[in-house]
N, C-alpha and C positions, 0 to 999 in steps of 0.2 A: 500786243505786248509793247510796253514802252522801252526805250533804250537811251543810253547816254552816248553822245558823240563828242570826242575830244577835238579841240581846235588843232589846225595845222597851218603852216605858213608856206606859201608858194615861193619856191626858190628863185625862179626867174623874176617874179614880182618884187622880191626883196632887192635883187640887184638893180632892177629898173627904177625902183622908188628911192633907192639910197645911192644915188650917183655922186653926191657931194662927198669929197674926200673927208674921211674921218667919221662919216655918219653911221658906220657899222661898228665902231669901236665900242667894246663892252657888251655888244648884243649877245655874243656867245661866250661861254666860259670853257676853259680847259677842264675836262672831266677829272683829270688826275690832280691838278693843283687848285682848281676853283678860281683861278685868275682869269679875268676877262681877256678875250683876244683883241689884238690890235685890229684896226680897220683892214689892213692888208691880209692878216691871218684869217679874218672872217670871210673876206672875199675869196681867198684861196680855198677855204673850206667849202663855200657855196659852189664854186666852180668844180671842185672835186666831186661834190654830190651830183652835179649835173652830168659829169663825165661817167658816173656810175649808172646813169639813166634815171635818177630820182627826179621827181617833179615837186614833191612837197616834203616838209619836215614836221615832226610832231612839235607842238608848242610846249607840251608837258608830257609826262610819262604816259605811255599807252602800250599795253601788251597785245593789241590787236591792230597793228598799224601796217598800212601798205604805202610804200613810198611813191606810188603813182596816184592814189586816190585819197589817202588819209585814213583816219580811224574807220574801221569797219563796223563799229558799234559794240556796245556792251549792254546786254539785256538787264532790265531793272525788274526785280521781283515785285509783284503787285503789293506785297506786304511791306517791302522796303519803301516803295513809292508813297504809300499812305502814311508811313511813319515819318518820312521826310516832310510831308505836308503838315503833319501835326506839329513837328518841331518848328517849322516856319511860322505857323499860326501862334504857337506859344511864345515865340521870341519877340513878337511885336507888341 
């Protein structure tokens, strides 16, 4: 059986690779206002996530997500998979 796996981001990796001040500005948005977080707000959020014991964050919506390992996978029905291949073939 095939499955879809959603992408995730490593929290510690984001902090290690975005050391330059201002490099995390706008990477995350406030879920209530839709406004991008400042660099410091983003760093505070990532450190809060680490304090909760999380290792990774979902890149996009995922309803089967584990904050230690990421997306646990979503089964793809064989009929859906063949339909997706047909659509890809027809669009070229």
